[in-house]
C-alpha positions in Angstrom: 30.3 -46.6 -50.3 30.8 -44.6 -47.1 30.0 -45.6 -43.5 26.9 -43.3 -43.8 25.7 -45.1 -46.9 26.3 -48.5 -45.3 24.3 -47.4 -42.2 21.5 -46.1 -44.4 21.3 -49.4 -46.3 21.2 -51.3 -43.0 18.4 -49.0 -41.7 16.5 -49.7 -45.0 16.9 -53.5 -44.8 16.7 -54.2 -41.1 12.9 -54.9 -41.2 13.3 -57.1 -44.3 15.9 -59.2 -42.4 13.7 -59.4 -39.3 10.8 -60.6 -41.6 13.1 -63.0 -43.4 13.9 -64.7 -40.1 10.3 -64.5 -38.8 11.2 -62.4 -35.7 8.9 -60.0 -33.9 10.1 -56.5 -33.1 10.6 -57.5 -29.5 12.7 -60.6 -30.3 14.8 -58.6 -32.9 15.4 -55.8 -30.5 16.7 -58.3 -27.9 19.0 -59.8 -30.4 20.4 -56.4 -31.5 20.7 -55.2 -27.9 18.3 -52.3 -28.0 14.8 -51.5 -26.7 11.8 -52.4 -28.8 10.9 -48.7 -28.8 14.3 -47.9 -30.4 13.8 -50.6 -33.0 10.3 -49.3 -33.9 11.8 -45.8 -34.3 14.4 -47.2 -36.6 11.9 -49.1 -38.7 9.8 -45.9 -39.0 12.8 -44.0 -40.2 13.0 -41.7 -37.1 16.2 -43.1 -35.8 19.3 -44.9 -37.2 21.0 -48.1 -36.3 24.4 -46.3 -36.3 27.7 -47.9 -37.1 27.9 -50.4 -34.2 24.4 -51.7 -34.5 24.7 -52.0 -38.3 27.8 -54.1 -37.8 26.0 -56.2 -35.3 23.1 -56.7 -37.6 25.4 -57.8 -40.5 27.5 -60.0 -38.2 24.6 -61.8 -36.5 22.6 -62.3 -39.8 25.5 -63.0 -42.1 23.5 -65.8 -43.7 20.7 -63.5 -44.7 19.7 -63.6 -48.3 18.5 -59.9 -47.9 22.0 -59.0 -46.8 23.6 -61.0 -49.6 21.5 -59.2 -52.2 22.1 -55.7 -50.7 25.9 -56.0 -50.2 27.0 -58.7 -52.7 27.5 -61.7 -50.5 29.0 -61.7 -47.0 29.1 -58.1 -45.8 32.2 -58.7 -43.7 34.6 -57.6 -46.5 32.8 -54.3 -46.9 32.6 -53.7 -43.1 36.3 -54.3 -42.9 37.0 -52.0 -45.8 35.1 -49.3 -44.1 36.5 -49.9 -40.7 40.1 -50.1 -41.8 40.0 -47.5 -44.5 43.5 -46.2 -45.1 45.0 -48.7 -42.6 46.9 -51.9 -43.1 45.1 -55.1 -42.0 46.0 -58.8 -42.1 43.2 -60.8 -43.6 42.3 -64.6 -43.5 42.0 -66.7 -46.6 38.9 -66.1 -48.8 36.9 -68.4 -51.1 38.5 -66.7 -54.1 35.6 -64.6 -55.2 33.7 -67.1 -57.4 30.2 -65.5 -57.0 30.1 -61.9 -56.0 33.5 -60.7 -57.4 34.9 -59.9 -60.8 38.6 -59.7 -61.6 39.8 -56.3 -62.5 43.6 -56.6 -62.8 46.4 -59.1 -62.0 50.1 -58.6 -61.2 52.0 -61.9 -60.8 50.2 -63.9 -58.2 48.1 -60.9 -57.0 44.8 -59.9 -58.3 42.4 -57.0 -57.8 38.7 -58.0 -57.6 35.7 -55.8 -57.4 32.4 -56.7 -55.6 29.6 -56.6 -58.2 27.1 -55.2 -55.7 28.9 -52.9 -53.3 31.7 -52.0 -55.8 34.5 -52.2 -53.2 37.9 -53.6 -54.2 40.2 -56.1 -52.7 43.6 -57.7 -53.5 44.0 -61.4 -53.2 47.3 -63.2 -53.2 48.0 -66.5 -55.0 46.5 -68.4 -52.1 43.3 -66.3 -52.2 44.1 -64.5 -49.0 42.8 -61.0 -48.9 45.7 -58.6 -48.2 44.0 -55.3 -48.8 40.5 -53.8 -49.4 39.1 -50.3 -50.0 36.5 -48.5 -52.0 39.1 -46.3 -53.7 40.3 -47.7 -57.1 43.4 -45.6 -57.3 44.4 -46.6 -53.8 44.0 -50.3 -54.6 46.0 -50.0 -57.8 48.8 -48.1 -55.9 48.8 -50.9 -53.3 49.0 -53.5 -56.1 52.0 -51.7 -57.7 53.8 -51.7 -54.4 53.6 -55.5 -54.1 
């Protein structure tokens, strides 16, 4: 998934999230920090949330079932994979990937997992701390080999 695809998906599901939480367009626009007119344009497909507003949407509504279904659980992993593409990042401990993840490969205490919805990859250490994430399978395998 690219940033553009992520933004397009956020554009597509914004209204569903707004409806899920029972917010009016006016209330949702205030929450997202934009005018009601801009939100209406987004919902009609005439404008886009853009990267920053898409991240805000996913961050503020991280408990949304619509988001979980669209991105395979908490979208934070995917946002970080997109934001830090090809850059090293220190990650906090995860829950180990019991629901939205499948194990692809292991090497010692390290394991590669793939999200079943978004298809992005991550490496977890023996304590379930994420140490790397990307959408590129060859890149994740190379990183695992270097550990």
